[in-house]
FIKOLGU-640611 format. One record per residue (C-alpha): x, y, z. Coordinates in nm, 2 decimals. Example, Ala and Ser with C-alpha at 12.3 -4.5 7.8 and 13.67 -1.06 7.14 Angstrom:
2
@px 1.23, py -0.45, pz 0.78
@px 1.37, py -0.11, pz 0.71
END
This chain:
324
@px -16.03, py 7.40, pz -11.79
@px -15.94, py 7.06, pz -11.92
@px -15.64, py 7.02, pz -11.68
@px -15.67, py 6.84, pz -11.35
@px -15.41, py 6.83, pz -11.07
@px -15.27, py 6.50, pz -11.19
@px -15.21, py 6.62, pz -11.55
@px -15.03, py 6.93, pz -11.44
@px -14.79, py 6.74, pz -11.21
@px -14.73, py 6.42, pz -11.42
@px -14.36, py 6.49, pz -11.46
@px -14.31, py 6.42, pz -11.09
@px -14.54, py 6.11, pz -11.07
@px -14.25, py 5.89, pz -10.96
@px -14.15, py 6.14, pz -10.69
@px -14.51, py 6.17, pz -10.56
@px -14.54, py 5.79, pz -10.56
@px -14.22, py 5.78, pz -10.35
@px -14.37, py 6.03, pz -10.12
@px -14.69, py 5.82, pz -10.07
@px -14.48, py 5.51, pz -10.00
@px -14.30, py 5.71, pz -9.73
@px -14.63, py 5.81, pz -9.56
@px -14.74, py 5.44, pz -9.56
@px -14.41, py 5.31, pz -9.43
@px -14.38, py 5.56, pz -9.14
@px -14.69, py 5.41, pz -8.98
@px -14.63, py 5.05, pz -9.08
@px -14.55, py 4.94, pz -8.72
@px -14.85, py 5.09, pz -8.56
@px -15.15, py 4.88, pz -8.47
@px -15.50, py 4.88, pz -8.32
@px -15.70, py 5.21, pz -8.29
@px -15.41, py 5.44, pz -8.38
@px -15.35, py 5.25, pz -8.71
@px -15.72, py 5.24, pz -8.79
@px -15.75, py 5.62, pz -8.75
@px -15.44, py 5.68, pz -8.96
@px -15.55, py 5.45, pz -9.23
@px -15.89, py 5.61, pz -9.24
@px -15.74, py 5.96, pz -9.27
@px -15.48, py 5.89, pz -9.53
@px -15.71, py 5.67, pz -9.74
@px -15.85, py 5.99, pz -9.89
@px -15.52, py 6.14, pz -10.01
@px -15.64, py 6.49, pz -10.09
@px -15.48, py 6.71, pz -10.35
@px -15.12, py 6.68, pz -10.21
@px -15.05, py 7.03, pz -10.32
@px -14.77, py 7.09, pz -10.06
@px -14.55, py 6.79, pz -10.16
@px -14.62, py 6.86, pz -10.53
@px -14.49, py 7.22, pz -10.48
@px -14.18, py 7.10, pz -10.28
@px -14.09, py 6.83, pz -10.54
@px -14.16, py 7.05, pz -10.85
@px -13.95, py 7.33, pz -10.69
@px -13.67, py 7.09, pz -10.60
@px -13.67, py 6.93, pz -10.95
@px -13.68, py 7.26, pz -11.12
@px -13.38, py 7.40, pz -10.94
@px -13.17, py 7.09, pz -10.87
@px -13.24, py 6.74, pz -10.75
@px -13.46, py 6.62, pz -10.46
@px -13.26, py 6.48, pz -10.17
@px -13.36, py 6.25, pz -9.88
@px -13.43, py 6.57, pz -9.68
@px -13.66, py 6.69, pz -9.95
@px -13.89, py 6.39, pz -9.89
@px -13.86, py 6.41, pz -9.52
@px -13.93, py 6.78, pz -9.53
@px -14.24, py 6.72, pz -9.74
@px -14.36, py 6.45, pz -9.50
@px -14.31, py 6.66, pz -9.19
@px -14.50, py 6.95, pz -9.35
@px -14.79, py 6.72, pz -9.44
@px -14.80, py 6.57, pz -9.09
@px -14.80, py 6.91, pz -8.93
@px -15.08, py 7.02, pz -9.17
@px -15.28, py 6.70, pz -9.10
@px -15.25, py 6.73, pz -8.72
@px -15.37, py 7.09, pz -8.74
@px -15.68, py 6.99, pz -8.95
@px -15.77, py 6.71, pz -8.70
@px -15.74, py 6.96, pz -8.41
@px -15.94, py 7.22, pz -8.61
@px -16.22, py 6.98, pz -8.66
@px -16.24, py 6.92, pz -8.28
@px -16.25, py 7.30, pz -8.22
@px -16.51, py 7.36, pz -8.49
@px -16.71, py 7.05, pz -8.38
@px -16.71, py 6.95, pz -8.75
@px -16.87, py 6.63, pz -8.86
@px -16.76, py 6.63, pz -9.22
@px -16.44, py 6.73, pz -9.40
@px -16.45, py 6.72, pz -9.78
@px -16.76, py 6.50, pz -9.77
@px -16.61, py 6.25, pz -9.53
@px -16.68, py 6.20, pz -9.16
@px -16.41, py 6.36, pz -8.94
@px -16.19, py 6.17, pz -8.69
@px -16.37, py 6.34, pz -8.40
@px -16.71, py 6.24, pz -8.54
@px -16.61, py 5.88, pz -8.56
@px -16.39, py 5.83, pz -8.26
@px -16.46, py 6.12, pz -8.04
@px -16.28, py 6.44, pz -7.94
@px -16.03, py 6.28, pz -7.71
@px -15.90, py 6.03, pz -7.96
@px -15.88, py 6.30, pz -8.23
@px -15.68, py 6.53, pz -8.01
@px -15.44, py 6.25, pz -7.92
@px -15.40, py 6.15, pz -8.29
@px -15.31, py 6.51, pz -8.37
@px -15.06, py 6.52, pz -8.09
@px -14.91, py 6.19, pz -8.20
@px -14.86, py 6.32, pz -8.56
@px -14.68, py 6.63, pz -8.42
@px -14.45, py 6.41, pz -8.22
@px -14.40, py 6.18, pz -8.51
@px -14.24, py 6.47, pz -8.71
@px -13.95, py 6.48, pz -8.47
@px -13.84, py 6.12, pz -8.56
@px -13.74, py 6.24, pz -8.91
@px -13.51, py 6.52, pz -8.79
@px -13.17, py 6.33, pz -8.79
@px -12.91, py 6.49, pz -9.01
@px -12.76, py 6.84, pz -9.02
@px -12.97, py 6.91, pz -9.33
@px -13.28, py 6.81, pz -9.15
@px -13.20, py 7.03, pz -8.85
@px -13.16, py 7.32, pz -9.08
@px -13.53, py 7.30, pz -9.17
@px -13.65, py 7.31, pz -8.81
@px -13.71, py 7.69, pz -8.81
@px -13.95, py 7.64, pz -9.10
@px -14.15, py 7.38, pz -8.90
@px -14.15, py 7.60, pz -8.59
@px -14.28, py 7.89, pz -8.80
@px -14.56, py 7.67, pz -8.93
@px -14.65, py 7.52, pz -8.59
@px -14.70, py 7.87, pz -8.45
@px -14.86, py 8.03, pz -8.75
@px -15.14, py 7.78, pz -8.78
@px -15.29, py 7.83, pz -8.43
@px -15.22, py 8.20, pz -8.45
@px -15.44, py 8.21, pz -8.76
@px -15.71, py 8.01, pz -8.59
@px -15.71, py 8.24, pz -8.29
@px -15.72, py 8.55, pz -8.51
@px -16.01, py 8.39, pz -8.71
@px -16.20, py 8.33, pz -8.39
@px -16.15, py 8.69, pz -8.28
@px -16.26, py 8.82, pz -8.61
@px -16.57, py 8.60, pz -8.62
@px -16.67, py 8.71, pz -8.27
@px -16.63, py 9.07, pz -8.35
@px -16.79, py 9.05, pz -8.69
@px -16.49, py 9.22, pz -8.85
@px -16.49, py 9.26, pz -9.23
@px -16.15, py 9.43, pz -9.24
@px -15.95, py 9.31, pz -9.55
@px -15.62, py 9.32, pz -9.35
@px -15.76, py 9.07, pz -9.09
@px -15.87, py 8.84, pz -9.37
@px -15.53, py 8.84, pz -9.55
@px -15.35, py 8.79, pz -9.21
@px -15.57, py 8.49, pz -9.14
@px -15.51, py 8.33, pz -9.48
@px -15.14, py 8.40, pz -9.46
@px -15.11, py 8.22, pz -9.12
@px -15.35, py 7.93, pz -9.21
@px -15.27, py 7.86, pz -9.57
@px -15.00, py 8.07, pz -9.74
@px -14.73, py 7.99, pz -9.48
@px -14.77, py 7.62, pz -9.57
@px -14.72, py 7.67, pz -9.94
@px -14.44, py 7.92, pz -9.87
@px -14.27, py 7.66, pz -9.66
@px -14.33, py 7.39, pz -9.93
@px -14.13, py 7.60, pz -10.18
@px -13.87, py 7.69, pz -9.92
@px -13.81, py 7.33, pz -9.84
@px -13.78, py 7.24, pz -10.21
@px -13.51, py 7.51, pz -10.26
@px -13.31, py 7.44, pz -9.94
@px -13.28, py 7.06, pz -10.00
@px -13.21, py 7.05, pz -10.38
@px -12.85, py 7.18, pz -10.37
@px -12.93, py 7.52, pz -10.52
@px -13.04, py 7.80, pz -10.29
@px -12.99, py 8.10, pz -10.52
@px -13.36, py 8.14, pz -10.58
@px -13.46, py 8.10, pz -10.21
@px -13.64, py 8.43, pz -10.15
@px -13.80, py 8.44, pz -10.49
@px -13.95, py 8.09, pz -10.45
@px -14.06, py 8.16, pz -10.09
@px -14.25, py 8.47, pz -10.22
@px -14.40, py 8.26, pz -10.51
@px -14.52, py 8.00, pz -10.25
@px -14.68, py 8.27, pz -10.04
@px -14.86, py 8.42, pz -10.34
@px -14.97, py 8.08, pz -10.46
@px -15.11, py 8.01, pz -10.11
@px -15.31, py 8.34, pz -10.10
@px -15.45, py 8.28, pz -10.44
@px -15.54, py 7.92, pz -10.35
@px -15.72, py 8.02, pz -10.03
@px -15.92, py 8.30, pz -10.20
@px -16.03, py 8.05, pz -10.47
@px -16.13, py 7.80, pz -10.20
@px -16.34, py 8.07, pz -10.03
@px -16.50, py 8.15, pz -10.37
@px -16.59, py 7.79, pz -10.42
@px -16.79, py 7.79, pz -10.10
@px -17.03, py 8.02, pz -10.28
@px -17.10, py 7.78, pz -10.56
@px -17.46, py 7.76, pz -10.67
@px -17.42, py 7.40, pz -10.79
@px -17.29, py 7.08, pz -10.63
@px -16.97, py 7.00, pz -10.82
@px -16.77, py 7.02, pz -10.50
@px -16.77, py 6.79, pz -10.21
@px -16.72, py 7.09, pz -9.99
@px -17.06, py 7.19, pz -9.83
@px -17.19, py 7.50, pz -10.00
@px -17.21, py 7.79, pz -9.75
@px -16.99, py 7.61, pz -9.50
@px -16.79, py 7.92, pz -9.42
@px -17.11, py 8.11, pz -9.36
@px -17.24, py 7.84, pz -9.13
@px -16.91, py 7.87, pz -8.93
@px -16.95, py 8.25, pz -8.92
@px -16.63, py 8.30, pz -9.13
@px -16.62, py 8.63, pz -9.32
@px -16.42, py 8.56, pz -9.64
@px -16.32, py 8.79, pz -9.92
@px -16.64, py 8.75, pz -10.13
@px -16.85, py 8.84, pz -9.82
@px -16.62, py 9.13, pz -9.73
@px -16.66, py 9.28, pz -10.08
@px -17.04, py 9.23, pz -10.05
@px -17.06, py 9.40, pz -9.71
@px -16.85, py 9.69, pz -9.84
@px -17.12, py 9.77, pz -10.10
@px -17.41, py 9.78, pz -9.85
@px -17.57, py 10.07, pz -9.68
@px -17.50, py 10.08, pz -9.30
@px -17.84, py 9.94, pz -9.20
@px -17.82, py 9.66, pz -9.46
@px -17.46, py 9.58, pz -9.35
@px -17.57, py 9.55, pz -8.99
@px -17.85, py 9.31, pz -9.09
@px -17.61, py 9.10, pz -9.31
@px -17.36, py 9.08, pz -9.03
@px -17.63, py 8.98, pz -8.78
@px -17.72, py 8.69, pz -9.02
@px -17.36, py 8.58, pz -9.06
@px -17.31, py 8.58, pz -8.68
@px -17.64, py 8.40, pz -8.61
@px -17.64, py 8.04, pz -8.49
@px -17.95, py 7.95, pz -8.69
@px -17.93, py 7.96, pz -9.07
@px -18.16, py 7.76, pz -9.28
@px -18.05, py 7.62, pz -9.62
@px -18.30, py 7.86, pz -9.79
@px -18.15, py 8.16, pz -9.60
@px -17.80, py 8.06, pz -9.70
@px -17.91, py 8.02, pz -10.06
@px -18.07, py 8.36, pz -10.06
@px -17.76, py 8.52, pz -9.91
@px -17.53, py 8.34, pz -10.16
@px -17.74, py 8.47, pz -10.45
@px -17.72, py 8.82, pz -10.32
@px -17.34, py 8.79, pz -10.31
@px -17.33, py 8.66, pz -10.67
@px -17.56, py 8.95, pz -10.79
@px -17.33, py 9.20, pz -10.63
@px -17.04, py 9.08, pz -10.85
@px -16.83, py 9.03, pz -10.53
@px -16.74, py 8.68, pz -10.65
@px -16.59, py 8.82, pz -10.97
@px -16.40, py 9.08, pz -10.77
@px -16.26, py 8.82, pz -10.54
@px -16.16, py 8.61, pz -10.84
@px -15.97, py 8.91, pz -10.98
@px -15.78, py 8.94, pz -10.66
@px -15.69, py 8.57, pz -10.67
@px -15.57, py 8.60, pz -11.03
@px -15.36, py 8.90, pz -10.94
@px -15.17, py 8.70, pz -10.67
@px -15.15, py 8.41, pz -10.91
@px -14.99, py 8.64, pz -11.17
@px -14.73, py 8.76, pz -10.91
@px -14.64, py 8.40, pz -10.85
@px -14.62, py 8.32, pz -11.22
@px -14.39, py 8.62, pz -11.28
@px -14.15, py 8.50, pz -11.01
@px -14.14, py 8.14, pz -11.14
@px -14.10, py 8.26, pz -11.50
@px -13.76, py 8.41, pz -11.39
@px -13.62, py 8.06, pz -11.34
@px -13.45, py 7.87, pz -11.62
@px -13.70, py 7.69, pz -11.84
@px -13.74, py 7.31, pz -11.80
@px -14.03, py 7.07, pz -11.78
@px -14.06, py 7.11, pz -11.41
@px -14.08, py 7.49, pz -11.43
@px -14.35, py 7.46, pz -11.70
@px -14.56, py 7.22, pz -11.49
@px -14.52, py 7.45, pz -11.19
@px -14.66, py 7.73, pz -11.40
@px -14.95, py 7.51, pz -11.50
@px -15.01, py 7.41, pz -11.14
@px -15.03, py 7.77, pz -11.03
@px -15.29, py 7.84, pz -11.31
@px -15.49, py 7.53, pz -11.22
@px -15.51, py 7.62, pz -10.85
@px -15.65, py 7.96, pz -10.92
@px -15.90, py 7.85, pz -11.19
@px -16.01, py 7.52, pz -11.06
@px -16.38, py 7.45, pz -11.02
@px -16.36, py 7.22, pz -10.71
END
C-alpha cells in the first residue's frame, strides 16, 4: 500500500493538532519526575488511532465540540495508563522499540504514573455533556483489566479456544475503538447513527488487533515490534490458534508445551514462526481480519458521503492491510 496513517487522516490535520496541543497543555504545570516521565511517554506519539476515529466520526456526522476533544483526551489517558500498568505486570523492558517507564524508573513509579493519569481524567468531566460520557469511560476502565485477567487465565491453561481469543481482543482493543466512535457520535450534535458507528468501531478494533497479532509473525524486521513477542509472553493469538487446530493431538501438545515454556531461543521462535507460515494460518487470520474490516466498511458506507466519510473508509482499509 502507498498510504500511511497520516495520508488517510489529512482532512483532520488541524483537529489532530488541536488534540496534541491539549495533551501538552494538560500537563504544563507539572514538574520534576512526573513531568519527565510524561514527556518521555508522549514524545513518541504513536498512531493516535483512537482520536483519529473520534474526530473523523464527529466531523463526518456533525461538528466536533469541546466535549469531543475532552472525550478523546480522556480515552487516550485511560489507554495510556493501562499500557503503563500492563508493562509492569508483564515485566516488559520495551514497548514499540522504546524502553518502558518501569524499565527506566522502576515499577513503583510506573504504577503511580498510571494512577495519576487515571485520576487526571476526572479533571475534564465538568459539563453535563461530559458527565453523559462517564458510562463509556467506566466500561473501558473495567473492560481493560477484565481482558488482561482473561488473557492471563487463557495463557496459564494453554487454551486455544477461538471464543476466548475474541473475548480478549474485544475487552483489550475493540472496546477502545468502539468507544472512540461512540464519543464522536455523542458529541457532534447528531446521534442518529450511534449504534451503527459503535458497531463499526468494534469491528475496526477486532480487525486491527488481528492484524497486529499477524504482524508479530513477520519474517522480516520492518516493524519495531519484536518478532515473536506474543509467543515469548505465552499469548496464543489467532494465527497460532489456526495452526494448532491443524495439528495432530501429539503435535499439538508439543506445540503448546513450547508456547508455555519459559525458555525460547530466537532459533526456536524462528522455526515455530516458519511452521505457522507454511500452514497458511497467517493467510487464514488475515481473511478473518478482512471480513471484520468489510463489516465496518459496510456500516460506514451507509452514512452520507463527504470527505470525512471517505477518509474513514481509507483509514479502515489501511489499519487492516498495514505492514507495521
